[in-house]
Residue, then its C-alpha position, 0 to 999 in steps of 0.5 A: m509479494g508485491y507492494g499493492a498485494i500487500v496495500r491491500k491486505i493491510r486494508k483488508e485486514k482492517n475491514m475497509s473499503l478502498r473509500q474508508f481505507a483512503e480516508l484513513t491515511g489521507f489519499g484519494h479512493t482512485t489512489i489507492a486502488h492503482i496502488e494496489k494494482e501496481y497499475s495506472n492509467k487503466g493497466k496501461e502503465k506500470l505504476q511508480v510509487y515514492i517510499d515514502t507513500l508507502k510509510q504514510i500509509c502504514d503509519r496512518s493504518g498502523y501497520c510496521f513499516r519494516k515489516f511492509l519492507e520485509e515482506a515486499g522485498y525490499i530489504e532482508p528479515i532482521k535474524 
């Protein structure tokens, strides 16, 4: 699962709109929308997101960052 789908899943689990989730995480709603789509500039360019940004989203939404990294395929799950 891509990082954008996970961010969307977190937001949906909290039953929040883009604007509400943006306020919670400290980012603009358009930024959250671009992160969820993984594209910027009207879908023309693949979005490069800093790992610190993804960590901040997890921290402020109460989602385990390690779980996020595992779901996104960045690290292997602990056995």
